[in-house]
C-alpha positions as CSV (number, residue, x, y, z in Angstrom):
1,X,261.6,-0.5,43.9
2,X,258.0,0.4,43.0
3,X,255.3,-0.6,45.4
4,X,252.1,-2.1,44.1
5,X,248.8,-1.9,46.1
6,X,245.8,-4.1,45.3
7,X,242.4,-3.2,46.6
8,X,239.6,-5.8,46.2
9,X,236.0,-5.2,47.1
10,X,234.3,-8.5,47.6
11,X,230.5,-8.1,47.7
12,X,228.8,-9.9,50.6
13,X,232.2,-11.5,51.6
14,X,231.4,-12.4,55.2
15,X,228.0,-13.8,54.5
16,X,229.3,-15.7,51.4
17,X,232.1,-17.2,53.4
18,X,229.7,-18.2,56.2
19,X,227.5,-20.0,53.6
20,X,230.5,-21.8,52.1
21,X,231.7,-23.0,55.5
22,X,228.2,-24.1,56.6
23,X,226.3,-25.9,53.9
24,X,223.2,-26.0,56.0
25,X,222.8,-22.2,55.3
26,X,222.3,-22.8,51.5
27,X,219.0,-21.4,50.4
28,X,218.5,-19.5,53.7
29,X,218.6,-15.7,54.1
30,X,221.9,-15.0,56.0
31,X,223.2,-11.8,57.6
32,X,226.3,-11.2,59.6
33,X,225.4,-8.9,62.5
34,X,225.8,-8.0,66.2
35,X,224.4,-9.9,69.1
36,X,221.0,-11.3,68.1
37,X,220.1,-12.3,71.6
38,X,220.2,-8.7,72.7
39,X,218.9,-7.5,69.4
40,X,221.8,-5.1,69.4
41,X,223.9,-4.0,66.5
42,X,223.7,-3.6,62.7
43,X,223.8,-5.8,59.6
44,X,227.4,-6.0,58.5
45,X,226.9,-8.2,55.4
46,X,224.1,-10.2,53.9
47,X,223.6,-12.7,51.1
48,X,221.4,-12.3,48.1
49,X,218.4,-13.9,49.6
50,X,218.5,-11.5,52.6
51,X,219.0,-8.6,50.2
52,X,215.9,-9.7,48.2
53,X,213.9,-9.6,51.5
54,X,214.9,-6.0,52.0
55,X,217.7,-6.4,54.5
56,X,220.3,-3.6,54.1
57,X,223.9,-3.2,55.2
58,X,224.2,-1.0,58.3
59,X,220.5,-1.6,59.1
60,X,219.7,-1.9,62.8
61,X,218.9,-5.5,63.8
62,X,215.5,-4.5,65.2
63,X,214.5,-3.2,61.7
64,X,215.9,-6.3,59.9
65,X,214.0,-8.6,62.2
66,X,210.7,-6.7,61.5
67,X,210.9,-7.5,57.7
């Protein structure tokens, strides 16, 4: 029996899923990241609004907050 493997790359998936499950985030720049209270970690995903503001995937939180 042949095995079929499907690989899907979903752009901004985690940020998009967060916006879908929380309607109050509509129209707001959203990023999925580490612990914001400690300003520790990196940006894992971001929506288009955050991207337009210059937020980049793998960017340290302190840099993203300075934009």
